[in-house]
C-alpha positions in Angstrom: 0.2 0.2 -0.1 1.4 3.3 -1.0 1.6 6.4 1.3 -1.6 7.9 -0.3 -3.2 4.9 0.2 -2.2 4.8 4.0 -3.4 8.4 4.5 -7.0 7.9 2.8 -7.5 4.7 5.0 -6.4 6.8 8.2 -8.8 9.2 7.5 -12.0 7.5 6.5 -11.2 5.5 9.8 -11.6 9.1 11.4 -14.3 9.4 9.8 -15.9 5.9 10.6 -14.8 7.1 14.4 -16.4 10.5 14.6 -19.8 9.3 13.6 -19.6 6.7 15.8 -19.2 9.1 18.3 -22.5 11.5 17.2 -20.2 13.7 16.2 -21.2 15.3 12.6 -18.1 16.0 10.6 -20.2 17.6 8.0 -22.2 20.3 9.8 -24.7 22.5 7.6 -23.3 26.1 9.2 -21.1 27.5 11.3 -21.5 31.2 12.7 -18.2 33.1 11.3 -17.8 36.2 12.3 -14.4 37.5 11.6 -12.6 36.8 8.8 -8.7 36.0 9.0 -8.2 39.6 7.6 -10.0 41.0 10.4 -8.1 38.5 13.2 -4.9 39.7 11.3 -5.8 43.5 11.8 -7.5 43.0 15.4 -5.7 44.5 18.7 -4.5 41.9 21.3 -6.5 39.6 23.4 -9.6 40.6 20.6 -11.9 37.7 20.3 -12.7 35.9 16.8 -14.8 33.4 15.7 -13.3 32.3 12.0 -13.4 29.3 9.8 -11.3 27.6 7.2 -8.9 25.2 6.2 -5.9 23.9 8.1 -3.0 24.4 6.5 -0.4 23.0 8.3 0.0 21.4 11.7 2.9 20.6 14.1 3.3 19.6 17.3 6.2 20.9 20.0 5.5 19.3 23.4 2.1 20.7 25.1 1.6 23.4 22.5 0.1 22.7 18.6 0.7 25.3 15.9 -1.2 25.1 12.5 -1.9 27.5 9.8 -6.1 28.5 9.0 -6.8 29.4 5.4 -9.8 31.8 4.3 -10.4 33.6 1.3 -8.6 36.3 3.1 -5.7 35.3 3.6 -3.9 32.9 6.5 -2.9 33.0 10.3 -1.1 31.1 12.4 -3.7 29.5 15.4 -2.1 28.1 18.4 -3.7 25.2 20.5 -1.9 25.1 24.4 -2.4 22.8 26.5 -4.0 24.3 29.8 -4.8 27.6 27.8 -7.0 25.5 25.5 -10.1 23.6 26.9 -8.9 19.8 27.2 -12.0 18.4 25.3 -10.5 20.6 21.8 -6.7 20.3 22.1 -7.5 16.6 22.0 -9.9 16.7 19.4 -7.5 18.8 17.2 -4.7 16.6 17.7 -6.5 13.1 17.6 -8.9 13.8 14.9 -7.8 17.3 12.4 -5.9 16.2 9.8 -4.3 19.2 7.0 -6.7 20.3 4.7 -9.9 19.7 7.2 -12.2 23.0 7.2 -12.9 24.0 10.9 -14.7 26.7 12.7 -12.4 28.2 15.5 -12.9 30.7 18.6 -10.3 32.3 20.3 -8.3 35.2 21.2 -5.3 37.2 19.5 -2.2 37.4 20.8 1.6 37.6 19.9 4.1 34.7 19.8 7.3 35.1 21.2 8.5 35.5 17.6 6.2 38.4 17.2 3.8 36.5 14.7 0.3 37.3 15.0 -1.6 34.4 16.3 -4.9 33.3 17.4 -5.0 31.0 20.3 -7.3 28.4 20.0 -10.2 28.2 22.7 -13.2 26.0 20.8 -12.3 24.4 17.7 -15.5 22.9 15.3 -14.8 20.2 12.6 -16.8 21.7 9.6 -15.8 19.8 6.7 -13.8 16.4 7.2 -11.2 15.4 4.2 -10.5 12.0 2.8 -7.7 13.0 0.1 -4.9 14.5 1.3 -3.7 18.1 -0.2 -1.1 17.5 -2.7 2.7 19.1 -1.4 3.0 22.2 -3.3 7.1 22.0 -4.6 7.0 18.1 -4.9 3.2 17.3 -6.0 1.2 20.1 -8.0 3.4 22.4 -10.0 2.7 20.8 -13.4 0.7 23.0 -15.6 -1.8 20.8 -16.9 -2.9 19.1 -13.6 -3.6 22.6 -12.2 -5.7 23.4 -15.2 -7.7 20.2 -14.9 -7.9 20.5 -11.0 -8.1 24.1 -10.5 -9.2 24.0 -7.0 -6.5 22.7 -6.1 -4.3 25.4 -7.6 -6.7 28.0 -6.1 -5.9 26.3 -2.6 -2.2 25.4 -3.5 -0.9 28.7 -4.6 -2.3 31.8 -3.7 -1.2 33.9 -6.4 -3.6 32.3 -8.7 -6.5 33.4 -6.8 -5.5 36.8 -6.9 -5.1 36.6 -11.0 -9.0 35.7 -10.8 -9.8 38.5 -7.8 -7.9 41.1 -10.3 -9.9 39.6 -13.2 -13.6 40.7 -11.6 -11.5 44.1 -10.5 -11.4 44.9 -14.2 -14.7 43.6 -15.0 -16.1 45.8 -12.6 -14.2 49.1 -13.7 -14.9 48.7 -17.4 -18.9 48.3 -16.4 -18.6 51.3 -14.2 -17.0 53.4 -17.0 -19.8 52.5 -19.6 -22.7 52.9 -16.7 -21.0 56.0 -16.2 -21.1 57.1 -20.2 -25.0 56.1 -20.4 -24.6 52.7 -21.3 -27.2 50.2 -20.5 -26.3 46.4 -20.3 -28.4 43.6 -21.9 -28.3 40.4 -22.2 -28.4 38.4 -25.6 -28.7 35.1 -26.7 -26.1 32.6 -26.3 -27.4 29.5 -28.6 -28.5 30.9 -32.2 -30.1 30.0 -35.0 -27.4 31.5 -37.3 -24.1 31.8 -36.8 -23.0 35.4 -37.5 -21.3 38.4 -35.8 -17.4 37.0 -36.6 -15.8 35.4 -39.4 -15.2 31.9 -37.3 -16.3 28.0 -37.3 -19.0 27.9 -35.0 -19.9 25.1 -32.2 -23.3 23.0 -33.5 -25.9 21.9 -31.2 -29.5 20.8 -31.4 -32.8 22.5 -30.0 -35.0 19.7 -29.2 -37.8 21.7 -28.6 -38.0 23.1 -32.5 -35.9 20.2 -34.0 -33.7 22.8 -35.0 -29.9 23.0 -35.6 -28.8 25.6 -33.7 -24.8 27.6 -32.4 -23.5 28.4 -29.9 -22.8 32.2 -30.6 -19.4 33.2 -32.1 -20.7 36.9 -31.1 -23.3 39.0 -29.9 -22.9 41.6 -32.5 -26.1 41.2 -34.4 -27.9 40.8 -31.9 -26.7 44.0 -30.2 -27.2 46.0 -33.3 -30.9 44.7 -33.7 -31.1 46.6 -30.4 -29.7 49.9 -31.6 -32.4 50.1 -34.2 -34.6 49.5 -31.6 -34.1 52.8 -30.0 -31.2 52.0 -27.4 -28.2 54.1 -28.3 -25.6 52.9 -25.7 -25.6 48.9 -25.1 -23.2 46.7 -24.0 -22.8 43.0 -22.8 -20.1 40.8 -21.4 -20.5 38.1 -23.3 -19.2 34.3 -23.4 -18.3 33.4 -27.1 -17.4 30.4 -28.6 -15.2 29.8 -31.6 -14.4 26.4 -32.9 -11.0 26.5 -33.8 -7.3 26.1 -32.6 -6.1 26.9 -29.4 -2.7 28.4 -28.2 -1.2 30.8 -25.9 -3.7 33.6 -26.7 -6.7 31.6 -28.1 -9.5 29.6 -26.2 -12.6 28.2 -28.0 -14.3 29.4 -25.0 -13.5 32.9 -24.4 -15.2 36.4 -23.1 -15.7 39.2 -24.3 -16.8 42.9 -24.0 -19.2 44.0 -26.8 -20.7 47.9 -27.0 -22.8 49.5 -29.7 -22.5 53.6 -29.7 -24.8 55.8 -31.8 -24.1 58.6 -33.9 -20.1 57.8 -33.4 -17.4 56.8 -36.1 -14.3 54.8 -36.0 -12.2 57.9 -35.0 -14.4 59.0 -32.5 -14.4 55.4 -30.8 -10.5 55.5 -30.8 -10.9 58.7 -28.7 -13.3 56.5 -26.4 -11.3 53.4 -26.2 -8.5 55.4 -25.3 -10.7 56.7 -22.3 -11.7 52.8 -21.3 -8.1 51.7 -21.8 -6.6 54.1 -19.8 -9.6 54.4 -16.8 -9.0 50.7 -16.2 -5.3 50.4 -16.2 -5.1 53.3 -13.9 -8.0 51.7 -11.3 -6.2 48.6 -11.8 -2.7 49.0 -11.3 -2.9 52.4 -9.8 -0.6 53.8 -11.7 -0.2 54.9 -15.9 1.9 51.9 -16.7 1.8 47.8 -17.0 4.9 45.1 -16.8 5.9 44.0 -20.5 8.3 41.1 -19.9 9.7 42.4 -17.0 10.1 46.1 -18.7 7.8 49.0 -17.2 5.7 50.4 -20.3 4.5 54.3 -19.7 0.9 54.3 -21.0 0.0 57.8 -22.9 -2.2 59.1 -25.1 -2.8 59.9 -27.3 -2.2 55.9 -28.8 0.0 55.4 -31.7 -0.9 54.9 -35.2 -0.4 52.8 -38.1 -2.2 51.4 -41.2 -2.7 47.4 -41.5 -1.7 48.0 -44.7 1.9 49.0 -43.8 1.9 46.9 -40.9 1.9 43.7 -43.3 3.9 45.3 -45.5 1.1 45.8 -48.5 0.1 42.0 -48.2 -3.7 41.1 -46.8 -2.5 38.1 -44.8 -4.1 37.3 -41.4 -0.9 35.3 -40.5 1.4 37.8 -41.2 -1.0 40.6 -39.3 -0.8 37.9 -36.7 3.0 37.5 -36.4 3.6 41.4 -37.1 1.4 42.6 -34.3 3.5 40.4 -31.6 6.5 43.0 -32.6 4.1 46.2 -30.8 3.9 46.4 -27.1 2.8 50.3 -26.7 -0.6 51.2 -27.4 -1.2 51.0 -30.7 -4.2 51.2 -33.1 -4.0 49.4 -36.0 -6.4 51.1 -38.8 -7.7 50.5 -42.4 -8.1 47.1 -42.3 -8.6 45.6 -46.0 -12.5 45.3 -47.5 -12.6 41.3 -47.6 -11.6 41.0 -44.2 -14.0 43.2 -42.2 -17.7 42.1 -43.8 -19.8 43.8 -41.6 -17.5 47.6 -41.6 -18.5 50.7 -43.4 -16.1 51.5 -46.6 -13.6 54.0 -46.1 -12.0 54.1 -49.5 -12.2 51.6 -52.6 -9.6 49.3 -50.8 -10.2 49.8 -47.1 -12.8 50.1 -44.4 -13.4 52.3 -41.1 -11.6 49.7 -38.7 -9.2 49.4 -36.3 -7.5 47.0 -33.6 -5.7 47.8 -30.7 -2.6 46.5 -30.3 -0.9 46.2 -26.7 2.1 43.9 -25.6 1.9 42.2 -28.6 -1.8 40.8 -28.1 -5.1 42.2 -29.8 -7.2 43.8 -26.8 -9.9 45.6 -29.3 -11.3 45.2 -32.5 -13.8 47.8 -34.0 -15.2 49.5 -36.5 -17.6 52.0 -37.8 -20.7 49.6 -38.6 -22.2 49.6 -41.9 -25.8 50.0 -41.4 -26.7 50.2 -45.0 -28.7 47.3 -45.6 -28.8 46.9 -49.7 -25.3 46.7 -49.6 -25.3 44.3 -45.8 -27.8 42.4 -48.2 -25.2 42.4 -51.2 -21.9 41.1 -48.6 -23.9 38.4 -47.2 -25.1 36.9 -50.7 -21.3 37.0 -51.5 -20.1 35.3 -48.3 -23.2 32.4 -49.1 -22.3 32.2 -52.8 -18.7 31.1 -51.4 -19.4 28.5 -49.4 -16.5 29.3 -47.0 -17.3 27.4 -44.0 -16.2 29.8 -41.6 -18.2 32.8 -43.2 -21.4 34.5 -42.1 -24.4 32.8 -42.7 -27.1 35.1 -44.7 -29.5 36.4 -41.9 -32.3 37.4 -43.5 -34.0 38.7 -39.9 -31.1 41.1 -39.7 -31.5 42.7 -43.0 -34.5 43.2 -42.5 -33.8 45.1 -39.4 -31.5 47.3 -40.9 -33.8 48.2 -43.7 -36.1 50.2 -40.8 -33.2 52.0 -40.1 -30.1 51.8 -37.9 -28.4 54.9 -37.1 -24.3 55.7 -37.9 -22.8 53.7 -34.9 -19.5 52.7 -33.6 -19.0 48.9 -32.4 -16.4 47.4 -30.1 -15.3 44.4 -28.9 -12.7 44.0 -25.8 -11.1 40.5 -25.2 -11.7 40.3 -21.3 -9.0 37.5 -20.8 -6.4 38.9 -23.1 -6.9 42.6 -21.3 -6.4 40.1 -17.7 -3.4 38.6 -19.1 -1.5 41.9 -19.7 -2.4 43.5 -16.7 -1.4 40.3 -14.8 1.5 39.5 -16.6 0.3 36.1 -17.4 1.9 34.0 -20.8 -1.4 32.1 -21.5 -4.7 32.6 -21.8 -5.7 29.6 -19.5 -3.9 31.3 -16.9 -6.7 34.0 -16.9 -9.5 31.2 -17.7 -10.7 29.5 -14.1 -11.8 26.0 -16.2 -10.2 25.8 -19.6 -11.5 22.7 -21.3 -9.2 19.9 -21.4 -8.5 16.8 -23.4 -10.2 14.1 -21.2 -7.9 12.3 -19.7 -7.5 8.8 -20.9 -8.5 5.8 -18.1 -4.5 4.6 -17.8 -3.1 8.1 -17.7 -4.5 8.7 -14.0 -3.0 5.7 -12.8 
């Protein structure tokens, strides 16, 4: 029997013994009055009632030192003979293992070494764990395993939790900026009858109730523009989107974007608005107008640099060349005026290009935006041309959207921002999987688990 099997067997034995003593190892609630952060800030001798996960445990004579972790931090907890009730001291010593979740009551004090600690007077078992936690340095550094078992990654690597806390802050700041600018947040369909809104291959599904094929949305674009037709002038959505394509360091088939539509402005106005929004979120998140890219500090200032698509790609209309060239761009840069053929939903600027821009920062495309095509006859012809080409990754003909445009959509600027990529940028993450809580993983084979 291996070491882990022995640990599991012993924990199951403790579990059975607890139940035989009528002690519930999984109670329904606990009156957690303080966070560990509260305890760390509390004055000496303050009474604390908190809960969390046991991360360390060591006995030195008649004293047991342990570490308690919750969402806000960790604190040393101490069980001392004669100061902790004997039944609680004995209970912790005999039944509590690393990984167990407990509730504790006690007083704040400082140890002889000056460490802010909690002298435990009473302990309550809240969750008895069966599987042992992995060793941080020897058992849980493999990236693939950390993605598969993100719950363990969050327990063992506190810096990972900080990434997702920052992600939540980024979304909050973006939302607040738009709300302050009189935008309305909306929700549009994730399941759509037609795969439209971007040049990409969709995921296909089947709607049993209607006996129809449907698609997970590539983008919320066509529905958001229907709202502009309907009289909304500023709308936005944080949307989960799906594109049945490759996976690499900056692409994931399931991803999150912020899209908004702003009536009566064009892409020039939209670039100014984008500068304000991006600078606002960088300043709020980093507390200064700078970001760190590849161990270098990059100062952020307006206006952002501009370069045409043609100049960037040396006159070649190639998405692959474009992707390679933008990796070299570090400072915030608008790549503007894309080829007509690459932008089926954008307004024409001249005979070759459209009114479109992409914002590049740190070698990543963060934003894609353009002056929206609102001529229904021209949009109708563009959709039909794509159908004639019968290309798998192009729009299908969306009759309802064309009908909506015929009722009239005002001049509008449309904007899409990659939440995952912006989070990569502001957290210094090297892979998009590092900023997605549960990235889809190729299923493990049974013999891989042995």
